[in-house]
PDB file of the backbone (N, CA, C, O) and the ligand in Angstrom, with CONECT records:
HET     ZN  A 101       1
ATOM      1  N   MET A   1      77.027 110.904  80.713  1.00  0.00           N
ATOM      2  CA  MET A   1      75.647 111.045  80.802  1.00  0.00           C
ATOM      3  C   MET A   1      75.224 111.419  79.252  1.00  0.00           C
ATOM      4  O   MET A   1      75.900 112.223  78.611  1.00  0.00           O
ATOM      5  N   ALA A   2      74.162 110.837  78.744  1.00  0.00           N
ATOM      6  CA  ALA A   2      73.582 111.078  77.458  1.00  0.00           C
ATOM      7  C   ALA A   2      73.052 112.669  77.480  1.00  0.00           C
ATOM      8  O   ALA A   2      72.612 113.229  78.485  1.00  0.00           O
ATOM      9  N   LEU A   3      73.174 113.199  76.318  1.00  0.00           N
ATOM     10  CA  LEU A   3      72.756 114.584  76.322  1.00  0.00           C
ATOM     11  C   LEU A   3      71.660 114.723  74.991  1.00  0.00           C
ATOM     12  O   LEU A   3      71.785 114.061  73.961  1.00  0.00           O
ATOM     13  N   TYR A   4      70.711 115.591  75.205  1.00  0.00           N
ATOM     14  CA  TYR A   4      69.811 115.888  74.239  1.00  0.00           C
ATOM     15  C   TYR A   4      69.615 117.304  73.914  1.00  0.00           C
ATOM     16  O   TYR A   4      69.967 118.156  74.729  1.00  0.00           O
ATOM     17  N   ARG A   5      69.131 117.602  72.892  1.00  0.00           N
ATOM     18  CA  ARG A   5      68.941 119.132  72.540  1.00  0.00           C
ATOM     19  C   ARG A   5      67.490 119.659  72.696  1.00  0.00           C
ATOM     20  O   ARG A   5      67.188 120.713  73.256  1.00  0.00           O
ATOM     21  N   ASP A   6      66.645 118.790  72.130  1.00  0.00           N
ATOM     22  CA  ASP A   6      65.128 119.066  71.974  1.00  0.00           C
ATOM     23  C   ASP A   6      64.380 118.071  72.835  1.00  0.00           C
ATOM     24  O   ASP A   6      64.272 116.874  72.566  1.00  0.00           O
ATOM     25  N   GLU A   7      63.838 118.720  73.971  1.00  0.00           N
ATOM     26  CA  GLU A   7      63.085 117.845  75.024  1.00  0.00           C
ATOM     27  C   GLU A   7      61.738 117.461  74.384  1.00  0.00           C
ATOM     28  O   GLU A   7      61.088 116.570  74.931  1.00  0.00           O
ATOM     29  N   THR A   8      61.304 118.001  73.372  1.00  0.00           N
ATOM     30  CA  THR A   8      59.961 117.520  72.707  1.00  0.00           C
ATOM     31  C   THR A   8      60.302 116.271  71.984  1.00  0.00           C
ATOM     32  O   THR A   8      59.366 115.526  71.691  1.00  0.00           O
ATOM     33  N   ARG A   9      61.306 115.994  71.712  1.00  0.00           N
ATOM     34  CA  ARG A   9      61.669 114.703  70.797  1.00  0.00           C
ATOM     35  C   ARG A   9      62.058 113.456  71.631  1.00  0.00           C
ATOM     36  O   ARG A   9      62.346 112.366  71.135  1.00  0.00           O
ATOM     37  N   VAL A  10      62.034 113.745  72.973  1.00  0.00           N
ATOM     38  CA  VAL A  10      62.321 112.581  73.811  1.00  0.00           C
ATOM     39  C   VAL A  10      61.258 112.497  74.877  1.00  0.00           C
ATOM     40  O   VAL A  10      60.646 113.538  75.113  1.00  0.00           O
ATOM     41  N   LYS A  11      60.915 111.297  75.625  1.00  0.00           N
ATOM     42  CA  LYS A  11      60.072 111.256  76.588  1.00  0.00           C
ATOM     43  C   LYS A  11      60.566 110.302  77.611  1.00  0.00           C
ATOM     44  O   LYS A  11      61.299 109.364  77.299  1.00  0.00           O
ATOM     45  N   LYS A  12      60.164 110.534  78.868  1.00  0.00           N
ATOM     46  CA  LYS A  12      60.561 109.564  79.979  1.00  0.00           C
ATOM     47  C   LYS A  12      59.700 108.289  79.857  1.00  0.00           C
ATOM     48  O   LYS A  12      58.476 108.311  79.728  1.00  0.00           O
ATOM     49  N   ALA A  13      60.405 107.256  79.905  1.00  0.00           N
ATOM     50  CA  ALA A  13      59.894 105.829  79.759  1.00  0.00           C
ATOM     51  C   ALA A  13      59.033 105.456  80.995  1.00  0.00           C
ATOM     52  O   ALA A  13      59.337 105.803  82.136  1.00  0.00           O
ATOM     53  N   ASN A  14      57.954 104.735  80.688  1.00  0.00           N
ATOM     54  CA  ASN A  14      57.231 104.096  81.755  1.00  0.00           C
ATOM     55  C   ASN A  14      58.140 102.947  82.259  1.00  0.00           C
ATOM     56  O   ASN A  14      59.028 102.523  81.518  1.00  0.00           O
ATOM     57  N   PRO A  15      57.948 102.432  83.492  1.00  0.00           N
ATOM     58  CA  PRO A  15      58.856 101.337  83.941  1.00  0.00           C
ATOM     59  C   PRO A  15      58.576 100.154  82.941  1.00  0.00           C
ATOM     60  O   PRO A  15      57.489  99.742  82.537  1.00  0.00           O
ATOM     61  N   HIS A  16      59.900  99.703  82.638  1.00  0.00           N
ATOM     62  CA  HIS A  16      59.852  98.587  81.513  1.00  0.00           C
ATOM     63  C   HIS A  16      61.156  97.877  81.808  1.00  0.00           C
ATOM     64  O   HIS A  16      62.211  98.469  82.037  1.00  0.00           O
ATOM     65  N   SER A  17      60.995  96.501  81.783  1.00  0.00           N
ATOM     66  CA  SER A  17      62.123  95.720  82.193  1.00  0.00           C
ATOM     67  C   SER A  17      63.325  95.795  81.193  1.00  0.00           C
ATOM     68  O   SER A  17      64.430  95.396  81.560  1.00  0.00           O
ATOM     69  N   ALA A  18      63.132  96.296  79.945  1.00  0.00           N
ATOM     70  CA  ALA A  18      64.273  96.513  79.239  1.00  0.00           C
ATOM     71  C   ALA A  18      65.314  97.659  79.775  1.00  0.00           C
ATOM     72  O   ALA A  18      66.500  97.723  79.453  1.00  0.00           O
ATOM     73  N   PHE A  19      64.652  98.519  80.628  1.00  0.00           N
ATOM     74  CA  PHE A  19      65.850  99.417  81.290  1.00  0.00           C
ATOM     75  C   PHE A  19      66.427  98.870  82.457  1.00  0.00           C
ATOM     76  O   PHE A  19      67.409  99.447  82.923  1.00  0.00           O
ATOM     77  N   GLU A  20      65.898  97.649  83.127  1.00  0.00           N
ATOM     78  CA  GLU A  20      66.396  97.173  84.369  1.00  0.00           C
ATOM     79  C   GLU A  20      67.381  96.077  84.048  1.00  0.00           C
ATOM     80  O   GLU A  20      68.211  95.789  84.910  1.00  0.00           O
ATOM     81  N   THR A  21      67.375  95.419  82.867  1.00  0.00           N
ATOM     82  CA  THR A  21      68.257  94.395  82.627  1.00  0.00           C
ATOM     83  C   THR A  21      69.609  94.840  82.307  1.00  0.00           C
ATOM     84  O   THR A  21      69.842  95.791  81.561  1.00  0.00           O
ATOM     85  N   VAL A  22      70.676  93.985  83.007  1.00  0.00           N
ATOM     86  CA  VAL A  22      72.072  94.369  82.607  1.00  0.00           C
ATOM     87  C   VAL A  22      72.515  93.234  81.770  1.00  0.00           C
ATOM     88  O   VAL A  22      72.443  92.099  82.242  1.00  0.00           O
ATOM     89  N   HIS A  23      73.001  93.442  80.481  1.00  0.00           N
ATOM     90  CA  HIS A  23      73.356  92.430  79.576  1.00  0.00           C
ATOM     91  C   HIS A  23      74.840  92.271  79.581  1.00  0.00           C
ATOM     92  O   HIS A  23      75.573  93.253  79.692  1.00  0.00           O
ATOM     93  N   LYS A  24      75.348  90.928  79.451  1.00  0.00           N
ATOM     94  CA  LYS A  24      76.801  90.605  79.535  1.00  0.00           C
ATOM     95  C   LYS A  24      77.364  91.077  78.107  1.00  0.00           C
ATOM     96  O   LYS A  24      76.686  91.233  77.092  1.00  0.00           O
ATOM     97  N   PRO A  25      78.818  91.281  78.251  1.00  0.00           N
ATOM     98  CA  PRO A  25      79.417  91.615  76.899  1.00  0.00           C
ATOM     99  C   PRO A  25      79.137  90.617  75.911  1.00  0.00           C
ATOM    100  O   PRO A  25      79.006  89.460  76.308  1.00  0.00           O
ATOM    101  N   GLY A  26      79.005  90.907  74.504  1.00  0.00           N
ATOM    102  CA  GLY A  26      79.159  89.927  73.573  1.00  0.00           C
ATOM    103  C   GLY A  26      77.619  89.189  73.267  1.00  0.00           C
ATOM    104  O   GLY A  26      77.407  88.478  72.284  1.00  0.00           O
ATOM    105  N   VAL A  27      76.750  89.471  74.172  1.00  0.00           N
ATOM    106  CA  VAL A  27      75.448  88.829  73.846  1.00  0.00           C
ATOM    107  C   VAL A  27      74.596  89.700  72.935  1.00  0.00           C
ATOM    108  O   VAL A  27      74.907  90.869  72.705  1.00  0.00           O
ATOM    109  N   LYS A  28      73.622  89.175  72.468  1.00  0.00           N
ATOM    110  CA  LYS A  28      72.798  89.946  71.308  1.00  0.00           C
ATOM    111  C   LYS A  28      72.054  91.100  71.785  1.00  0.00           C
ATOM    112  O   LYS A  28      71.281  90.912  72.724  1.00  0.00           O
ATOM    113  N   VAL A  29      72.170  92.334  71.257  1.00  0.00           N
ATOM    114  CA  VAL A  29      71.362  93.477  71.750  1.00  0.00           C
ATOM    115  C   VAL A  29      69.921  93.424  71.486  1.00  0.00           C
ATOM    116  O   VAL A  29      69.563  93.382  70.309  1.00  0.00           O
ATOM    117  N   PRO A  30      69.000  93.422  72.473  1.00  0.00           N
ATOM    118  CA  PRO A  30      67.631  93.271  72.279  1.00  0.00           C
ATOM    119  C   PRO A  30      66.772  94.400  71.699  1.00  0.00           C
ATOM    120  O   PRO A  30      65.756  94.235  71.025  1.00  0.00           O
ATOM    121  N   TYR A  31      67.410  95.756  72.111  1.00  0.00           N
ATOM    122  CA  TYR A  31      66.744  96.858  71.584  1.00  0.00           C
ATOM    123  C   TYR A  31      67.879  97.816  71.191  1.00  0.00           C
ATOM    124  O   TYR A  31      68.897  97.974  71.865  1.00  0.00           O
ATOM    125  N   SER A  32      67.591  98.471  69.979  1.00  0.00           N
ATOM    126  CA  SER A  32      68.460  99.498  69.626  1.00  0.00           C
ATOM    127  C   SER A  32      68.329 100.695  70.469  1.00  0.00           C
ATOM    128  O   SER A  32      67.243 101.098  70.884  1.00  0.00           O
ATOM    129  N   GLY A  33      69.537 101.291  70.730  1.00  0.00           N
ATOM    130  CA  GLY A  33      69.616 102.497  71.680  1.00  0.00           C
ATOM    131  C   GLY A  33      70.950 102.855  72.053  1.00  0.00           C
ATOM    132  O   GLY A  33      71.931 102.462  71.422  1.00  0.00           O
ATOM    133  N   ILE A  34      71.013 103.622  73.104  1.00  0.00           N
ATOM    134  CA  ILE A  34      72.303 103.877  73.966  1.00  0.00           C
ATOM    135  C   ILE A  34      72.247 103.141  75.151  1.00  0.00           C
ATOM    136  O   ILE A  34      71.279 103.246  75.904  1.00  0.00           O
ATOM    137  N   TYR A  35      73.234 102.374  75.398  1.00  0.00           N
ATOM    138  CA  TYR A  35      73.571 101.614  76.600  1.00  0.00           C
ATOM    139  C   TYR A  35      74.813 102.060  77.368  1.00  0.00           C
ATOM    140  O   TYR A  35      75.877 102.391  76.844  1.00  0.00           O
ATOM    141  N   ARG A  36      74.538 102.027  78.716  1.00  0.00           N
ATOM    142  CA  ARG A  36      75.840 102.452  79.529  1.00  0.00           C
ATOM    143  C   ARG A  36      76.365 101.197  80.290  1.00  0.00           C
ATOM    144  O   ARG A  36      75.684 100.303  80.791  1.00  0.00           O
ATOM    145  N   CYS A  37      77.871 101.334  80.269  1.00  0.00           N
ATOM    146  CA  CYS A  37      78.530 100.242  81.013  1.00  0.00           C
ATOM    147  C   CYS A  37      78.291 100.405  82.554  1.00  0.00           C
ATOM    148  O   CYS A  37      78.491 101.500  83.081  1.00  0.00           O
ATOM    149  N   VAL A  38      77.940  99.516  83.151  1.00  0.00           N
ATOM    150  CA  VAL A  38      77.569  99.702  84.627  1.00  0.00           C
ATOM    151  C   VAL A  38      78.744  99.766  85.442  1.00  0.00           C
ATOM    152  O   VAL A  38      78.703 100.028  86.645  1.00  0.00           O
ATOM    153  N   ASN A  39      79.959  99.492  84.696  1.00  0.00           N
ATOM    154  CA  ASN A  39      81.173  99.443  85.527  1.00  0.00           C
ATOM    155  C   ASN A  39      81.894 100.762  85.598  1.00  0.00           C
ATOM    156  O   ASN A  39      82.346 101.227  86.645  1.00  0.00           O
ATOM    157  N   CYS A  40      81.978 101.389  84.308  1.00  0.00           N
ATOM    158  CA  CYS A  40      82.715 102.518  84.147  1.00  0.00           C
ATOM    159  C   CYS A  40      81.799 103.724  83.555  1.00  0.00           C
ATOM    160  O   CYS A  40      82.337 104.821  83.404  1.00  0.00           O
ATOM    161  N   GLY A  41      80.730 103.589  83.290  1.00  0.00           N
ATOM    162  CA  GLY A  41      79.621 104.812  82.820  1.00  0.00           C
ATOM    163  C   GLY A  41      79.843 105.124  81.307  1.00  0.00           C
ATOM    164  O   GLY A  41      79.240 106.061  80.784  1.00  0.00           O
ATOM    165  N   ASP A  42      80.671 104.374  80.639  1.00  0.00           N
ATOM    166  CA  ASP A  42      81.032 104.644  79.155  1.00  0.00           C
ATOM    167  C   ASP A  42      79.567 104.285  78.458  1.00  0.00           C
ATOM    168  O   ASP A  42      78.855 103.333  78.780  1.00  0.00           O
ATOM    169  N   GLU A  43      79.322 105.126  77.574  1.00  0.00           N
ATOM    170  CA  GLU A  43      77.888 104.820  76.763  1.00  0.00           C
ATOM    171  C   GLU A  43      78.341 104.460  75.287  1.00  0.00           C
ATOM    172  O   GLU A  43      79.309 104.921  74.681  1.00  0.00           O
ATOM    173  N   ASN A  44      77.376 103.493  74.835  1.00  0.00           N
ATOM    174  CA  ASN A  44      77.601 103.178  73.466  1.00  0.00           C
ATOM    175  C   ASN A  44      76.366 103.065  72.769  1.00  0.00           C
ATOM    176  O   ASN A  44      75.356 102.652  73.339  1.00  0.00           O
ATOM    177  N   CYS A  45      76.381 103.447  71.423  1.00  0.00           N
ATOM    178  CA  CYS A  45      75.069 103.187  70.664  1.00  0.00           C
ATOM    179  C   CYS A  45      75.127 101.782  70.214  1.00  0.00           C
ATOM    180  O   CYS A  45      76.165 101.337  69.725  1.00  0.00           O
ATOM    181  N   CYS A  46      74.090 101.075  70.350  1.00  0.00           N
ATOM    182  CA  CYS A  46      74.153  99.609  70.032  1.00  0.00           C
ATOM    183  C   CYS A  46      72.922  99.125  69.184  1.00  0.00           C
ATOM    184  O   CYS A  46      71.793  99.333  69.629  1.00  0.00           O
ATOM    185  N   ASN A  47      73.072  98.576  68.147  1.00  0.00           N
ATOM    186  CA  ASN A  47      71.973  98.105  67.221  1.00  0.00           C
ATOM    187  C   ASN A  47      71.388  96.729  67.596  1.00  0.00           C
ATOM    188  O   ASN A  47      72.088  95.770  67.920  1.00  0.00           O
ATOM    189  N   LYS A  48      70.005  96.716  67.521  1.00  0.00           N
ATOM    190  CA  LYS A  48      69.434  95.366  67.828  1.00  0.00           C
ATOM    191  C   LYS A  48      69.937  94.293  66.953  1.00  0.00           C
ATOM    192  O   LYS A  48      69.909  94.430  65.730  1.00  0.00           O
ATOM    193  N   GLY A  49      70.424  93.168  67.555  1.00  0.00           N
ATOM    194  CA  GLY A  49      70.835  92.092  66.844  1.00  0.00           C
ATOM    195  C   GLY A  49      72.260  91.881  66.814  1.00  0.00           C
ATOM    196  O   GLY A  49      72.801  90.802  66.573  1.00  0.00           O
ATOM    197  N   ASP A  50      72.965  93.210  67.128  1.00  0.00           N
ATOM    198  CA  ASP A  50      74.439  93.059  66.993  1.00  0.00           C
ATOM    199  C   ASP A  50      74.988  92.701  68.386  1.00  0.00           C
ATOM    200  O   ASP A  50      74.233  92.881  69.341  1.00  0.00           O
ATOM    201  N   PRO A  51      76.158  92.238  68.592  1.00  0.00           N
ATOM    202  CA  PRO A  51      76.754  91.899  69.947  1.00  0.00           C
ATOM    203  C   PRO A  51      77.103  93.028  70.738  1.00  0.00           C
ATOM    204  O   PRO A  51      77.655  93.997  70.216  1.00  0.00           O
ATOM    205  N   PHE A  52      76.835  92.991  71.939  1.00  0.00           N
ATOM    206  CA  PHE A  52      77.286  94.153  72.978  1.00  0.00           C
ATOM    207  C   PHE A  52      78.852  94.262  72.804  1.00  0.00           C
ATOM    208  O   PHE A  52      79.519  93.322  72.373  1.00  0.00           O
ATOM    209  N   PRO A  53      79.352  95.395  73.146  1.00  0.00           N
ATOM    210  CA  PRO A  53      80.866  95.578  73.198  1.00  0.00           C
ATOM    211  C   PRO A  53      81.476  94.541  74.174  1.00  0.00           C
ATOM    212  O   PRO A  53      80.858  94.061  75.124  1.00  0.00           O
ATOM    213  N   PRO A  54      82.624  94.276  73.874  1.00  0.00           N
ATOM    214  CA  PRO A  54      83.316  93.211  74.788  1.00  0.00           C
ATOM    215  C   PRO A  54      83.744  93.832  76.055  1.00  0.00           C
ATOM    216  O   PRO A  54      83.751  95.037  76.307  1.00  0.00           O
ATOM    217  N   GLN A  55      84.129  92.779  76.885  1.00  0.00           N
ATOM    218  CA  GLN A  55      84.842  93.069  78.228  1.00  0.00           C
ATOM    219  C   GLN A  55      85.873  94.203  78.129  1.00  0.00           C
ATOM    220  O   GLN A  55      85.922  95.066  79.006  1.00  0.00           O
ATOM    221  N   ASN A  56      86.659  94.210  77.117  1.00  0.00           N
ATOM    222  CA  ASN A  56      87.804  95.116  76.964  1.00  0.00           C
ATOM    223  C   ASN A  56      87.503  96.194  76.171  1.00  0.00           C
ATOM    224  O   ASN A  56      88.409  96.636  75.464  1.00  0.00           O
ATOM    225  N   HIS A  57      86.271  96.781  76.133  1.00  0.00           N
ATOM    226  CA  HIS A  57      85.963  97.873  75.392  1.00  0.00           C
ATOM    227  C   HIS A  57      86.749  99.024  75.560  1.00  0.00           C
ATOM    228  O   HIS A  57      87.010  99.806  74.645  1.00  0.00           O
ATOM    229  N   HIS A  58      87.187  99.151  76.897  1.00  0.00           N
ATOM    230  CA  HIS A  58      88.595  99.861  77.307  1.00  0.00           C
ATOM    231  C   HIS A  58      88.943  99.667  78.624  1.00  0.00           C
ATOM    232  O   HIS A  58      88.163  99.128  79.409  1.00  0.00           O
ATOM    233  N   GLN A  59      90.145 100.092  78.976  1.00  0.00           N
ATOM    234  CA  GLN A  59      90.646  99.642  80.435  1.00  0.00           C
ATOM    235  C   GLN A  59      89.679 100.088  81.488  1.00  0.00           C
ATOM    236  O   GLN A  59      89.219 101.230  81.481  1.00  0.00           O
ATOM    237  N   HIS A  60      89.368  99.200  82.390  1.00  0.00           N
ATOM    238  CA  HIS A  60      88.558  99.487  83.742  1.00  0.00           C
ATOM    239  C   HIS A  60      89.539  99.527  84.842  1.00  0.00           C
ATOM    240  O   HIS A  60      90.500  98.759  84.900  1.00  0.00           O
ATOM    241  N   GLN A  61      89.225 100.609  85.878  1.00  0.00           N
ATOM    242  CA  GLN A  61      89.792 100.662  86.962  1.00  0.00           C
ATOM    243  C   GLN A  61      89.581  99.497  88.048  1.00  0.00           C
ATOM    244  O   GLN A  61      90.371  99.061  88.886  1.00  0.00           O
ATOM    245  N   SER A  62      88.310  99.151  87.770  1.00  0.00           N
ATOM    246  CA  SER A  62      87.718  98.136  88.845  1.00  0.00           C
ATOM    247  C   SER A  62      87.764  96.825  88.162  1.00  0.00           C
ATOM    248  O   SER A  62      87.665  96.753  86.937  1.00  0.00           O
ATOM    249  N   GLN A  63      87.927  95.678  88.997  1.00  0.00           N
ATOM    250  CA  GLN A  63      87.988  94.363  88.354  1.00  0.00           C
ATOM    251  C   GLN A  63      86.664  93.950  88.327  1.00  0.00           C
ATOM    252  O   GLN A  63      86.536  92.842  87.806  1.00  0.00           O
ATOM    253  N   SER A  64      85.573  94.498  88.734  1.00  0.00           N
ATOM    254  CA  SER A  64      84.314  94.069  88.779  1.00  0.00           C
ATOM    255  C   SER A  64      83.752  93.858  87.152  1.00  0.00           C
ATOM    256  O   SER A  64      84.160  94.506  86.188  1.00  0.00           O
ATOM    257  N   PRO A  65      82.819  92.893  87.125  1.00  0.00           N
ATOM    258  CA  PRO A  65      82.474  92.386  85.710  1.00  0.00           C
ATOM    259  C   PRO A  65      81.930  93.589  85.070  1.00  0.00           C
ATOM    260  O   PRO A  65      81.466  94.437  85.833  1.00  0.00           O
ATOM    261  N   ILE A  66      81.901  93.826  83.764  1.00  0.00           N
ATOM    262  CA  ILE A  66      81.114  94.856  83.161  1.00  0.00           C
ATOM    263  C   ILE A  66      79.759  94.488  82.679  1.00  0.00           C
ATOM    264  O   ILE A  66      79.644  93.282  82.463  1.00  0.00           O
ATOM    265  N   GLY A  67      78.739  95.184  82.461  1.00  0.00           N
ATOM    266  CA  GLY A  67      77.465  94.893  81.898  1.00  0.00           C
ATOM    267  C   GLY A  67      77.095  96.288  81.146  1.00  0.00           C
ATOM    268  O   GLY A  67      77.724  97.340  81.251  1.00  0.00           O
ATOM    269  N   TRP A  68      75.939  96.057  80.370  1.00  0.00           N
ATOM    270  CA  TRP A  68      75.581  96.957  79.463  1.00  0.00           C
ATOM    271  C   TRP A  68      73.909  97.128  79.981  1.00  0.00           C
ATOM    272  O   TRP A  68      73.138  96.171  80.052  1.00  0.00           O
ATOM    273  N   GLN A  69      73.545  98.537  80.315  1.00  0.00           N
ATOM    274  CA  GLN A  69      72.201  98.668  80.702  1.00  0.00           C
ATOM    275  C   GLN A  69      71.636  99.666  79.782  1.00  0.00           C
ATOM    276  O   GLN A  69      72.350 100.576  79.360  1.00  0.00           O
ATOM    277  N   LEU A  70      70.368  99.551  79.435  1.00  0.00           N
ATOM    278  CA  LEU A  70      69.790 100.390  78.343  1.00  0.00           C
ATOM    279  C   LEU A  70      69.426 101.754  78.967  1.00  0.00           C
ATOM    280  O   LEU A  70      68.674 101.828  79.938  1.00  0.00           O
ATOM    281  N   LEU A  71      70.044 102.947  78.313  1.00  0.00           N
ATOM    282  CA  LEU A  71      69.818 104.145  79.064  1.00  0.00           C
ATOM    283  C   LEU A  71      68.661 105.057  78.096  1.00  0.00           C
ATOM    284  O   LEU A  71      67.802 105.770  78.615  1.00  0.00           O
ATOM    285  N   VAL A  72      68.806 104.900  76.768  1.00  0.00           N
ATOM    286  CA  VAL A  72      68.003 105.520  75.902  1.00  0.00           C
ATOM    287  C   VAL A  72      67.529 104.556  74.677  1.00  0.00           C
ATOM    288  O   VAL A  72      68.335 104.102  73.864  1.00  0.00           O
ATOM    289  N   MET A  73      66.065 104.283  74.635  1.00  0.00           N
ATOM    290  CA  MET A  73      65.709 103.305  73.657  1.00  0.00           C
ATOM    291  C   MET A  73      65.441 104.052  72.384  1.00  0.00           C
ATOM    292  O   MET A  73      64.895 105.153  72.453  1.00  0.00           O
ATOM    293  N   ALA A  74      65.799 103.515  71.177  1.00  0.00           N
ATOM    294  CA  ALA A  74      65.405 104.232  69.997  1.00  0.00           C
ATOM    295  C   ALA A  74      64.269 103.555  69.433  1.00  0.00           C
ATOM    296  O   ALA A  74      64.187 102.340  69.258  1.00  0.00           O
ATOM    297  N   VAL A  75      63.356 104.461  69.148  1.00  0.00           N
ATOM    298  CA  VAL A  75      61.781 104.044  68.788  1.00  0.00           C
ATOM    299  C   VAL A  75      61.953 104.021  67.172  1.00  0.00           C
ATOM    300  O   VAL A  75      62.328 105.020  66.558  1.00  0.00           O
ATOM    301  N   GLN A  76      61.655 102.834  66.565  1.00  0.00           N
ATOM    302  CA  GLN A  76      61.623 102.628  65.188  1.00  0.00           C
ATOM    303  C   GLN A  76      60.288 102.401  64.734  1.00  0.00           C
ATOM    304  O   GLN A  76      59.521 101.624  65.304  1.00  0.00           O
ATOM    305  N   LYS A  77      59.984 103.092  63.674  1.00  0.00           N
ATOM    306  CA  LYS A  77      58.519 102.893  63.015  1.00  0.00           C
ATOM    307  C   LYS A  77      58.605 101.710  62.033  1.00  0.00           C
ATOM    308  O   LYS A  77      57.609 101.360  61.400  1.00  0.00           O
TER     309      LYS A  77
HETATM  310 ZN    ZN A 101      83.085 100.007  80.860  1.00  0.00          ZN2+
END
């Protein structure tokens, strides 16, 4: 679970499809931020335009496919 120290520097997002979409490994990251693997709960910082970590980002107990879901969106000015 992602941690933060100062709650005045983060805010709850309004409903947004960016937080609902589950992305396949290796596809292009649409928004910079912290993504969570829906299979194992591992979290990764991903930069916009880079590929998501691969299927084998680490060993999974489950044979279910992995996917990356946005947990914290980085806001860039
Ligand atoms: Zn995983």
